[in-house]
Every structure is written in structure tokens, then in C-alpha cells.
SEKESE-215431 format. One record per residue: x, y, z of N, C-alpha, C in turn; residue in one letter. Coordinates in steps of 0.02 Angstrom, whole numbers, plus 50000, padded with zeros to 5 digits. Atoms other than C-alpha are relative to their C-alpha. Layout:
SEKESE-215431
XYZXYZXYZa;...
END
This chain:
SEKESE-215431
499715006250020493555162052037500434997350056x;499615002749945494285150352168500744998749978x;499305001250016496175148552178500134992649992x;499845006950008496875132452117500574998050046x;499495002649957497875122152236500224993349972x;499765006550022498975107352193499714994750045x;500225005649957498295090752254500584998150047x;499475001749951499255084652409500524995349974x;499525004850026500085070652312500565003349958x;499524996850042500995083052199500345005850035x;499684994549963501535095152336500754999150000x;499275000250000503355099452339500244996150060x;499745004049946504395087852447500475004250044x;499564995749961505405102752516499705000850069x;500234999149931505305103852701500305006650027x;499714994249968505575118652811500634997850039x;499395002149967507295118852892499884996550067x;500145003349935506555114053061499744992849991x;500255006750012505805098452980500504995449967x;499505004250033507385092352896500334995450050x;499645004649955508285077452966500715002650009x;499314997849989510015079953036500444998749940x;499615001850060510735070952885499905005149944x;500164995150051509855082952768500315006750016x;499704993849981510465097752867500755000049990x;499275000650011512265091552864500175000249925x;499864999850073512155088652675499945007149973x;500104993350025511475106052645500595004750024x;499464996049975512835113752756500644998549962x;499395002350037514205103552669499995002949930x;500074997550068513545108752500500145007549997x;499864992749999513565127252546500735001350014x;499314999349983515295125352623500474998449942x;499565001950058516025116652471499955005449946x;500094994850050515305130152357500425006150019x;499644994049978516075144152460500754998649998x;499295001650006517755134852471500225000149926x;499844999850072517715132752281500085007249975x;499944992750021517395151452258500635003250028x;499394997449968518775155652381500624997749963x;499425002850037519985144152289500075003649932x;499964996650064519545152052121500265007150009x;499774993249988519795169552193500774999950017x;499295000549979521465164152269500424998749936x;499635001450061522045156652103500055005849953x;500024994350046521525171952006500375006150026x;499754993649973522045185952125500664999450039x;499445000449956523355179652247500564995849975x;499495004650019524245164852174500555002849953x;499474997450043525145174252032500525004150036x;499534995849962525905186752154500424995850047x;499625004449954526415173252280500514995749960x;499555004450039527165161952144500595004349976x;499454995650022528185176752076500485001350057x;499564998749942528855180552251500394993750017x;499665006349985529265162252282500554998349948x;499515001250053530145160552114500625004650010x;499454995549987531175175852156500444997450057x;499625002649943531675167752321500434993849982x;499635006150020532305152252226500625001549961x;499414998350040533665161752132500654997550031x;499395001849966534965157352262500004992750021x;500035006749976534425139452290500464995549960x;499565004750033535645125552252499764992950017x;500205006949986535525106652253500174998550073x;499905001749929535305100452429499634993650014x;500375006049983534725084552514499245001050006x;500714998549995533055092952553499675000649931x;500274999050067532785098052372499934993249962x;500045006650037533215080852299499494995550029x;500525004249968532125072352429499285002549977x;500664997450023530655083752381499854998349929x;500095001750071530915080952196499824992549993x;500105007150007531015062152216499334998050031x;500655001549970529525061752332499425001849955x;500524997950047528485071452208499944995249939x;500015004850056528965058352076499784993150023x;500255006449972528335044352188500464994349987x;499535005850009529895033652184499794994350049x;500205005749962529615016252248500614996650034x;499455003449967530695003752344500534997849950x;499515001950053531544999252180500565004949998x;499524994450003532425015952188500604998550047x;499475001449952533395011552346500404993849981x;499695006350021533754994052281500495001449943x;499594998650058534465001152119500605004450014x;499464995449985535505015352191500384998250063x;499655002049936535945007152358499935004850055x;500094994949948535395022452456499275002649998x;500664996549999533795030852513500135007149977x;499874993350028533535048052437500365004850047x;499694995449950534055057052598500734998750010x;499295001849991535745048152596500425000849937x;499634999250064536235052452418500545005450007x;499464995050002537855061852387499815005049944x;500164995250054537715077852281500194997649931x;499795002550064538655069252142499534994749970x;500505005050023537245056452130499335002949983x;500644997050011535825068952111499734999249930x;500215000750070535765068751923499814992849984x;500165007150010535815049651918499344998350037x;500615001449963534445049152052499395002349964x;500554997450035533285060051951499894995849938x;500065004150060533635049951793499694993250019x;500275006449979533285033651887499275000750019x;500704999149981531665040751959499565000749938x;500374999550063531095045651784499954993549964x;500025006450031531545028851715499514995350035x;500495004249963530615019751853499285002249987x;500704997450011529085030751829499764998249931x;500205001250068529065027351643500134992749976x;499795007050019529575008751649499394995449999x;500555004749996527805001651660499754997949931x;500205001950068527515001651471500645001049956x;499404999750041528894997751344500075006449959x;499964994150043528455012151229500175006250039x;499884994549957528455024551373500735000250022x;499295000549980530155018451433500465001749943x;499594998450058530875019351258500015007649988x;500054992750011530255037351243500455003850051x;499614996849948531065041951410500734999249988x;499305001450014532705033751365500245004449943x;499804995650055532725043451203500075007450023x;499984993249974532345059751292500655001250040x;499404999449958533795056451412500634998449960x;499445001850045534885051351264500424994250028x;499705006149974535245034451345499924994549950x;500025005950044535665019751234500114993950042x;499955005949962535335003251318499854994049953x;500095005450047535554987251217499364995950010x;500595004349985534154977151303499345003750003x;500624996349990532874991051312499625001249937x;
END
């Protein structure tokens, strides 16, 4: 009995690596790289991260409020130009006595885009504001 072959029109469109275009080769390489980076990240999160985080947390026991810390916190909260306008200083020029107010202002600015969100934040901070 003769072997059956697929007609040429239904042949697989897969090409041998030497026949692939450069674009196809780059895509395949990127796909393999992304998969291996994803696996490495998962391994790091599962195996290494917990140990590293515990060590770093232990190192923070002696940390106090500092200009570097307040700048990092405020940067992570994405404060805008309004912050400087409201407090009269850029985060790096704040005095330690202003740190609590600076964090409160950053939270208020972040939650001021929707009235309900702002009201919730004011309540959490136990701030009573007549016009809010």
C-alpha cells in the first residue's frame, strides 16, 4: 500500500531554521529568552527572595527618618508639582518635623482625584475638613 502524503497546499508552513527570515529568528530567540527569564524570576521569587527580604528587614531595625528615606517614600507615591506648591519645599528640603505632614499631603494628593476616595483617606487620617 503506498504511503499517503499531504498535498503541497496543506504542507506545514514551518521552515527549517536556515530558511527563516531574520525577523522570525529574532522573534523565536526573544520568545525563548522571555520564557527563560520568566522561569528565572519565578525561581528567584520562590527560592531567593524570602531569604533576601528577611535579611533586608533585619537591616532596617536601626533605620530612622532621613531625607533619603522620605524622598524614597514620596517618590514611590508619585507626588506631583502640587506637593511642592502646597508645602513650599521639594521633598529633599523638608525638615524632619515636616515628614509626617509630607506623607499625609502625598496621600491626600494621591487620593484627591475622586471625592469618595478623598473622603475615605481623610477619614483614615482622622482629618476633619469643613469643605471636603
